[in-house]
C-alpha positions as CSV (number, residue, x, y, z in Angstrom):
1,M,0.2,-0.2,0.2
2,Y,1.5,2.8,-0.8
3,I,0.4,5.1,1.9
4,K,1.4,2.6,4.3
5,E,4.9,2.0,2.9
6,K,5.8,5.7,2.5
7,I,4.4,6.2,6.3
8,L,7.2,3.5,7.4
9,F,10.1,5.1,5.1
10,F,9.2,8.4,6.7
11,A,8.9,6.9,10.2
12,I,12.5,5.7,10.0
13,L,13.7,8.7,8.2
14,S,12.4,10.5,11.2
15,I,13.6,8.8,14.0
16,Q,17.5,8.5,12.2
17,S,17.2,12.2,12.9
18,N,16.1,11.6,15.9
19,A,0.4,-25.0,-4.7
20,L,0.9,-26.5,-7.9
21,F,2.0,-25.2,-11.1
22,A,2.8,-25.9,-14.9
23,L,5.9,-27.5,-15.8
24,P,8.1,-25.1,-17.1
25,N,10.4,-26.0,-20.4
26,W,13.5,-27.1,-18.6
27,Q,15.5,-28.8,-21.1
28,E,16.3,-24.6,-22.4
29,F,18.6,-24.6,-18.8
30,T,21.6,-24.6,-20.1
31,F,24.9,-22.8,-19.4
32,Q,26.8,-20.4,-21.7
33,K,29.4,-22.5,-22.8
34,D,31.8,-19.5,-24.5
35,E,34.4,-19.4,-21.7
36,N,35.1,-15.7,-22.6
37,K,31.7,-15.2,-21.2
38,P,30.0,-15.6,-17.7
39,L,27.8,-18.1,-17.3
40,V,24.4,-17.2,-16.8
41,V,21.5,-18.5,-14.8
42,S,18.1,-16.3,-15.9
43,V,15.5,-16.1,-13.3
44,N,12.9,-15.3,-16.0
45,Q,13.3,-18.8,-18.1
46,L,13.8,-20.9,-14.2
47,S,10.2,-19.1,-13.4
48,Q,7.7,-20.1,-16.5
49,F,4.8,-21.1,-14.0
50,Q,1.9,-20.1,-12.6
51,I,0.4,-20.4,-9.1
52,D,-2.4,-22.2,-9.1
53,R,-5.3,-20.5,-7.1
54,I,-7.3,-23.6,-6.6
55,L,-4.9,-25.2,-4.1
56,N,-3.3,-22.0,-2.7
57,Q,-5.5,-19.5,-1.2
58,K,-5.1,-16.2,-2.8
59,I,-3.7,-13.2,-0.7
60,N,-6.0,-10.4,-0.2
61,M,-3.2,-7.7,0.2
62,P,-3.2,-4.6,-1.2
63,L,-0.9,-3.7,-4.1
64,S,1.9,-1.1,-4.2
65,S,2.5,1.4,-6.8
66,F,5.1,3.5,-5.0
67,S,8.7,3.5,-6.6
68,S,12.1,5.5,-5.7
69,P,13.9,6.5,-8.2
70,Q,17.5,4.1,-8.9
71,E,20.2,5.3,-6.3
72,R,24.0,5.3,-6.3
73,K,25.7,1.8,-5.0
74,N,26.7,2.7,-1.3
75,E,28.6,1.0,1.1
76,F,26.2,-1.1,2.1
77,L,25.3,-3.1,-1.4
78,K,28.7,-2.9,-2.1
79,T,29.4,-4.9,1.3
80,I,27.1,-7.2,0.0
81,E,28.3,-7.6,-3.0
82,L,31.9,-8.4,-2.1
83,A,30.4,-11.2,0.7
84,L,29.0,-13.0,-2.3
85,M,32.5,-12.6,-4.3
86,K,34.4,-14.1,-1.7
87,H,32.1,-16.8,0.1
88,P,33.3,-20.3,-1.0
89,D,29.7,-21.7,-1.0
90,I,28.7,-19.6,-4.0
91,Q,31.6,-21.8,-5.7
92,Q,30.8,-24.8,-4.4
93,Q,26.9,-24.1,-6.1
94,I,29.1,-23.3,-9.2
95,Q,31.0,-26.6,-9.6
96,N,28.0,-28.5,-8.8
97,I,26.1,-26.8,-11.6
98,Q,29.2,-27.4,-14.5
99,G,28.9,-31.1,-12.9
100,Q,25.5,-31.8,-13.7
101,N,26.5,-30.2,-16.9
102,A,28.8,-33.1,-17.7
103,N,26.1,-35.1,-17.0
104,I,23.5,-33.7,-19.7
105,D,26.3,-34.0,-22.2
106,I,26.7,-38.1,-20.8
107,V,23.2,-39.0,-21.2
108,K,23.0,-37.3,-24.7
109,A,25.5,-39.5,-26.1
110,G,23.3,-41.8,-25.9
111,Y,21.5,-40.3,-29.2
112,Y,24.8,-40.6,-31.2
113,P,26.9,-43.4,-32.3
114,H,28.9,-45.9,-29.8
115,L,32.3,-47.2,-32.0
116,S,33.7,-50.1,-30.6
117,S,37.3,-51.8,-31.4
118,A,38.5,-55.6,-29.8
119,M,41.4,-58.0,-30.5
120,T,41.0,-62.0,-29.8
121,T,43.4,-64.9,-30.2
122,G,42.2,-67.7,-31.8
123,D,40.9,-71.0,-29.4
124,F,44.2,-72.0,-27.3
125,S,43.1,-76.0,-27.5
126,S,42.6,-75.6,-31.5
127,R,45.0,-74.7,-34.6
128,E,43.7,-71.6,-34.9
129,R,45.7,-70.5,-31.2
130,G,47.8,-68.4,-33.3
131,R,45.2,-66.4,-35.4
132,Q,44.4,-62.5,-33.9
133,L,41.0,-61.5,-34.9
134,I,40.7,-57.6,-34.9
135,S,37.4,-56.4,-34.8
136,L,35.4,-52.9,-35.2
137,S,31.9,-52.3,-34.6
138,A,29.4,-49.3,-34.7
139,T,25.9,-49.2,-33.0
140,Q,23.7,-45.8,-33.6
141,L,20.2,-46.1,-31.9
142,L,17.3,-45.3,-33.7
143,Y,14.3,-46.0,-31.3
144,D,14.1,-46.6,-27.2
145,F,10.6,-45.3,-26.9
146,G,11.9,-42.2,-25.2
147,K,13.9,-43.6,-22.6
148,T,17.3,-41.7,-23.8
149,Q,15.2,-38.3,-23.6
150,S,13.5,-39.2,-20.2
151,S,17.0,-39.6,-18.8
152,V,17.7,-36.3,-20.6
153,N,14.7,-34.4,-19.2
154,A,15.7,-35.6,-15.9
155,E,19.2,-34.5,-15.8
156,N,18.0,-31.1,-17.0
157,A,15.3,-30.7,-14.2
158,Q,18.2,-31.9,-11.9
159,L,20.3,-29.0,-13.5
160,A,17.8,-26.4,-12.9
161,V,17.1,-27.3,-9.2
162,K,21.4,-27.3,-8.9
163,K,20.6,-23.7,-10.6
164,L,18.3,-22.2,-7.9
165,N,20.4,-23.8,-5.2
166,L,22.8,-21.2,-6.2
167,L,20.0,-18.6,-6.3
168,I,19.2,-19.9,-2.7
169,K,22.4,-19.6,-1.3
170,I,23.0,-16.2,-2.8
171,D,19.7,-15.1,-0.8
172,E,21.2,-17.1,2.5
173,I,24.3,-15.0,2.0
174,A,23.1,-11.8,1.1
175,L,20.4,-11.9,4.0
176,K,23.6,-13.0,6.7
177,A,25.5,-9.9,5.1
178,S,22.6,-7.7,5.5
179,S,21.9,-8.7,9.4
180,L,25.5,-8.2,9.8
181,I,25.7,-4.9,8.8
182,I,22.6,-4.1,10.6
183,N,23.5,-5.4,13.5
184,I,26.8,-3.4,13.7
185,K,25.2,0.0,13.1
186,R,22.3,-1.2,15.7
187,S,25.6,-2.5,18.0
188,Q,27.2,1.4,17.2
189,E,24.3,3.4,18.2
190,I,23.7,1.0,21.8
191,V,27.4,1.6,22.2
192,R,27.0,5.6,21.8
193,I,24.2,5.5,24.0
194,A,25.9,3.1,26.8
195,E,29.3,6.0,26.7
196,Q,26.5,9.1,26.8
197,E,24.9,7.2,30.2
198,V,28.3,6.5,31.5
199,K,29.3,10.4,30.8
200,G,25.4,11.4,32.5
201,I,26.4,9.0,35.7
202,R,29.8,10.4,36.3
203,H,28.7,13.6,36.2
204,I,26.2,12.8,38.9
205,V,28.9,11.1,40.7
206,E,31.0,14.2,40.9
207,I,27.9,16.0,41.7
208,T,27.2,13.9,44.8
209,Q,30.6,13.7,46.0
210,L,30.7,17.7,45.8
211,R,27.7,17.7,48.1
212,A,28.7,14.7,50.4
213,K,32.0,17.0,51.3
214,A,30.1,20.6,51.5
215,G,27.6,18.5,53.9
216,L,24.6,19.3,52.4
217,S,23.8,15.7,51.5
218,S,24.8,11.6,52.9
219,Q,27.4,10.3,51.9
220,A,25.9,7.2,50.8
221,D,24.9,9.5,47.4
222,P,28.1,9.2,46.0
223,V,28.5,5.4,47.2
224,Q,25.1,4.7,45.6
225,A,26.4,6.6,42.4
226,Q,29.4,4.5,41.9
227,S,27.8,1.5,42.0
228,Y,25.8,2.6,39.5
229,L,28.7,4.1,37.1
230,Q,30.4,0.7,37.7
231,I,26.8,-0.7,36.6
232,A,26.9,1.7,33.5
233,Q,30.7,0.8,33.0
234,T,29.8,-3.0,32.7
235,N,27.0,-2.3,30.3
236,L,29.1,-0.5,28.0
237,L,32.3,-2.8,27.9
238,A,29.4,-6.2,27.0
239,Q,28.1,-3.5,24.3
240,Q,31.3,-3.0,22.7
241,S,32.2,-6.5,22.9
242,L,29.2,-7.1,21.1
243,L,29.8,-4.4,18.5
244,K,33.2,-6.8,18.1
245,Q,31.8,-9.8,17.9
246,Y,29.8,-8.2,15.1
247,Q,32.3,-6.8,13.4
248,L,34.8,-9.9,13.2
249,Q,32.1,-12.1,11.7
250,L,31.7,-9.7,9.2
251,Q,35.1,-9.3,8.7
252,T,35.4,-13.4,8.1
253,L,32.6,-13.2,6.0
254,V,33.9,-10.5,3.6
255,G,37.1,-11.4,4.1
256,L,38.9,-7.7,5.1
257,E,38.7,-5.0,8.2
258,Q,35.3,-4.4,8.2
259,S,35.5,-2.3,11.8
260,L,35.6,1.4,10.3
261,G,32.8,0.7,7.5
262,N,30.8,3.7,6.9
263,W,27.5,2.4,6.2
264,E,24.0,4.0,5.6
265,I,21.1,1.7,5.3
266,P,19.6,2.6,1.9
267,T,16.4,3.4,1.4
268,A,15.9,0.8,-1.5
269,L,15.5,-1.7,1.7
270,T,12.6,0.2,2.9
271,L,11.2,1.3,-1.0
272,N,11.8,-1.4,-2.4
273,S,11.0,-4.2,-0.4
274,A,7.3,-4.3,-1.2
275,L,6.3,-4.9,2.0
276,Y,2.6,-4.8,1.1
277,D,2.7,-6.1,-2.6
278,E,1.5,-9.9,-2.8
279,P,4.6,-12.3,-2.7
280,K,5.5,-13.3,-6.6
281,F,5.8,-17.0,-5.7
282,N,6.7,-18.0,-9.6
283,R,9.8,-15.6,-8.4
284,I,11.1,-17.3,-4.8
285,P,13.7,-19.7,-5.6
286,Q,12.3,-22.0,-2.8
287,M,9.1,-22.7,-4.5
288,M,10.5,-22.9,-8.1
289,A,13.4,-25.4,-6.7
290,A,10.4,-27.2,-5.2
291,Q,8.4,-27.1,-8.5
292,A,11.7,-28.8,-10.1
293,E,12.0,-31.5,-7.8
294,I,8.5,-32.2,-9.2
295,Y,9.5,-32.4,-12.8
296,V,12.9,-34.3,-11.3
297,A,10.3,-37.3,-10.6
298,Q,8.2,-37.4,-13.5
299,A,11.1,-37.5,-15.7
300,K,12.3,-40.3,-13.6
301,R,8.6,-42.0,-13.8
302,S,8.7,-41.6,-17.6
303,Q,12.3,-42.8,-18.0
304,A,11.5,-46.2,-15.4
305,K,7.9,-46.7,-17.8
306,A,10.0,-47.0,-20.9
307,E,12.1,-50.1,-19.5
308,Y,8.7,-52.0,-20.5
309,Y,9.7,-51.3,-24.1
310,P,12.5,-52.8,-27.0
311,T,15.5,-50.5,-28.3
312,V,15.8,-50.6,-31.5
313,N,19.5,-50.6,-33.1
314,L,21.7,-50.2,-35.8
315,K,24.5,-51.9,-36.1
316,G,27.5,-52.5,-38.3
317,T,30.7,-55.0,-37.7
318,L,34.1,-55.3,-39.6
319,S,36.7,-58.0,-38.9
320,Q,39.9,-58.9,-40.0
321,A,41.6,-62.5,-39.4
322,V,45.7,-62.2,-38.6
323,N,47.4,-65.4,-39.0
324,G,44.4,-67.5,-39.5
325,R,41.0,-68.2,-40.9
326,N,38.6,-65.5,-40.0
327,P,35.7,-67.2,-38.1
328,N,32.8,-65.8,-39.8
329,T,33.6,-66.7,-43.4
330,N,36.1,-69.4,-42.8
331,E,38.6,-67.8,-45.0
332,Q,42.3,-67.8,-44.7
333,N,43.2,-63.9,-43.6
334,G,40.3,-62.9,-44.7
335,H,37.6,-59.9,-43.5
336,D,34.2,-59.7,-42.7
337,S,31.4,-56.5,-42.7
338,S,28.0,-57.0,-41.6
339,I,24.9,-54.3,-41.4
340,M,21.7,-55.3,-39.2
341,L,19.1,-53.9,-36.6
342,E,19.3,-55.2,-33.3
343,A,16.7,-55.0,-31.0
344,T,17.0,-55.8,-27.4
345,A,14.5,-55.5,-24.2
346,N,14.6,-56.7,-20.4
347,L,12.0,-59.5,-19.9
348,F,12.2,-60.0,-16.5
349,Q,14.8,-58.2,-13.4
350,G,12.2,-59.6,-10.1
351,G,10.2,-56.9,-10.1
352,A,12.4,-53.7,-10.6
353,T,11.2,-51.7,-13.2
354,A,7.8,-51.1,-11.2
355,A,9.9,-50.9,-8.4
356,Q,11.1,-48.0,-9.7
357,I,7.6,-46.4,-11.4
358,R,6.4,-46.9,-8.0
359,A,9.3,-45.0,-6.5
360,A,9.2,-42.0,-8.7
361,S,5.4,-41.6,-7.8
362,Y,6.4,-41.5,-4.1
363,A,9.0,-39.0,-4.8
364,E,6.5,-37.0,-6.7
365,D,4.2,-36.7,-4.1
366,A,6.3,-35.7,-1.8
367,A,7.6,-33.1,-3.6
368,K,4.2,-32.0,-4.2
369,S,3.9,-31.9,-0.5
370,K,7.3,-30.1,-0.2
371,L,5.9,-27.8,-2.7
372,S,2.5,-27.0,-0.8
373,S,4.3,-27.0,2.7
374,D,6.9,-24.5,1.3
375,Y,4.3,-22.1,0.0
376,R,2.4,-22.4,3.6
377,N,6.0,-21.4,5.6
378,I,6.5,-18.6,3.1
379,L,2.8,-17.0,3.6
380,D,3.6,-17.8,7.9
381,Q,6.8,-15.5,7.4
382,V,5.3,-12.9,4.8
383,Q,2.1,-12.7,7.3
384,L,4.5,-12.6,11.0
385,I,6.9,-10.4,9.3
386,R,4.5,-7.6,8.5
387,E,2.9,-8.0,12.0
388,Q,6.6,-7.7,13.6
389,I,6.9,-4.4,11.4
390,E,3.8,-3.0,12.2
391,N,4.0,-3.6,15.7
392,K,7.9,-2.0,16.0
393,Q,5.8,1.1,14.4
394,R,3.3,1.4,16.6
395,Q,6.0,0.3,19.6
396,L,8.8,3.4,18.5
397,H,5.7,6.2,18.7
398,I,5.2,5.1,22.6
399,L,9.1,5.2,23.0
400,L,9.1,8.7,21.2
401,A,7.1,9.7,24.0
402,R,8.8,7.9,26.6
403,Q,11.6,9.6,25.7
404,Q,10.6,13.3,26.1
405,V,8.9,12.7,29.1
406,T,12.2,11.0,31.0
407,I,14.0,14.1,29.8
408,K,11.7,16.5,31.2
409,T,11.9,14.1,34.4
410,K,15.3,14.1,34.4
411,E,15.3,18.0,34.5
412,L,12.7,18.5,37.3
413,Y,14.5,16.1,39.2
414,Q,17.7,17.7,39.4
415,E,16.3,21.3,40.1
416,Q,14.7,19.3,43.1
417,Y,17.9,17.5,44.3
418,K,19.1,21.0,44.4
419,L,16.6,22.1,46.6
420,G,16.9,18.7,48.8
421,T,13.6,17.5,48.3
422,R,15.0,14.2,45.4
423,S,17.4,11.8,46.2
424,A,20.5,10.6,44.2
425,L,18.7,7.8,43.5
426,D,15.8,9.6,41.9
427,L,18.8,11.5,40.0
428,L,20.5,8.1,38.8
429,N,17.3,6.4,37.8
430,A,15.8,9.5,35.9
431,E,19.6,9.4,33.9
432,Q,19.3,5.7,33.3
433,A,15.9,5.9,32.0
434,I,16.8,8.3,29.5
435,H,19.3,6.0,27.8
436,S,17.2,2.7,28.4
437,A,14.4,4.6,26.2
438,S,16.8,5.5,23.9
439,S,18.1,2.1,23.4
440,D,14.7,0.6,23.1
441,I,14.4,3.3,20.4
442,E,17.7,2.6,18.5
443,N,16.7,-1.5,18.9
444,A,12.9,-1.1,17.8
445,R,14.4,0.8,14.2
446,Y,16.9,-1.4,13.6
447,D,14.5,-4.3,14.3
448,I,12.4,-2.8,11.6
449,Y,15.8,-3.2,9.5
450,S,16.3,-6.7,10.4
451,S,12.7,-7.7,9.6
452,L,12.8,-5.8,6.0
453,A,16.0,-8.0,5.2
454,Q,14.4,-11.0,5.9
455,Y,11.2,-10.5,4.2
456,I,13.3,-9.2,1.4
457,Q,15.1,-12.7,1.6
458,V,11.9,-14.6,2.1
459,T,10.1,-13.2,-0.7
460,G,13.1,-13.7,-3.5
461,R,13.8,-9.5,-4.0
462,T,17.0,-10.0,-2.9
463,R,18.7,-9.4,-6.5
464,D,16.1,-6.6,-6.8
465,V,16.6,-4.8,-3.9
466,Y,20.4,-5.6,-3.5
467,E,20.9,-4.9,-7.1
468,L,22.3,-7.9,-8.1
469,D,21.3,-8.5,-11.3
470,H,23.5,-8.7,-14.4
471,V,26.3,-8.5,-11.7
472,S,29.0,-11.6,-12.4
473,I,29.4,-13.2,-9.0
474,Q,32.4,-15.3,-9.2
475,G,31.4,-15.7,-12.9
476,V,28.0,-16.1,-13.1
477,E,25.6,-13.5,-14.1
478,I,22.6,-13.6,-12.5
479,Q,19.6,-12.2,-14.7
480,P,16.1,-10.7,-14.5
């Protein structure tokens, strides 16, 4: 919804200042083999299927027409891209894809002629034991009732699954990187607030010490203030340690020292997340992968059914005898050639073919159930994240009002403390309440950012929001 997204954006900005699917044609999804060009994964090709509204209930969410101009890629987006360039899991998925391309070439080889050669000796118990028979044979598949094609279809579907696993891994790493940056920014703000709290309480310690020396207050006041100061210092150390942990995690992920990173959370994280748009389920890699698993099972079932039928080959042989007679012609050092049709069929395999068909059918049913389960899980996460963000927005209004009240309370308590009508404990609690309210505001604000980052990953918008389309990631180019 335009209004809701705009309110969310400006609320955050102001606080900073203060399933069943139609089957796609999986056979077309192959990498470009030109070594001078990057490998390409086309999301548009991988998503050529439509949601079945009979299986899945329609989401009645308002559509947003809000859009923002393209921003120059900032340090936030550059760091996410750098994490993808460095992570070994991406390379692992790429190698899996390359290996699957090789598997496709293996099964496609069944369409081409197979040549073989042999050399045999004569029968050692006969006069022909000194003979050598050199033979060459060629076999060309003519018709196999879809056995080879089913194998190719299954391998192509497996290739689609592996490509989608790459997209899923890219989404996961991008989420991890963005979450670490958000938590670093959060911790930096919390550390700043903790430092201010230490400074504020230290000032109160000095006041209580001066008043105690002057005999205007009890000696217990500076002792009590010192205790609060130690608590604040302990909290500061804990927050600094947490910040360092996040920085070290990002350093490991990216491979560079990021403790001095000057990130700004891009407005695209809010404006382009499409929080109130209906998710495009046929663009979510997890859903697409589940659909591809269905097609794998269907192709394997077709492959198993084809085993009931014969395979017809055209076969040619050529033989030449050396130092003896050719057994095919009985001629001394003779040669022979032949060409024939050959039909082979498996008559009985102990029920193996029927078992393979049942196994493939069960795998298909399981894949369909997984597809439906993934749909429900994604829908549940989408609704949960939206509710969390809306709840945090409501909390922010209350927290901002609370912050103003605590500031006013502190000012009043300071005046009353000077007049002797308030204790040092009241002054310390007021100081502590101010910084507690500030911490709660920052936590709520960055909770919204964290939820948005998770929403982007869940709804498959990682490549759009983080501007990863047409970017070469370890040699792979992701196309929209």
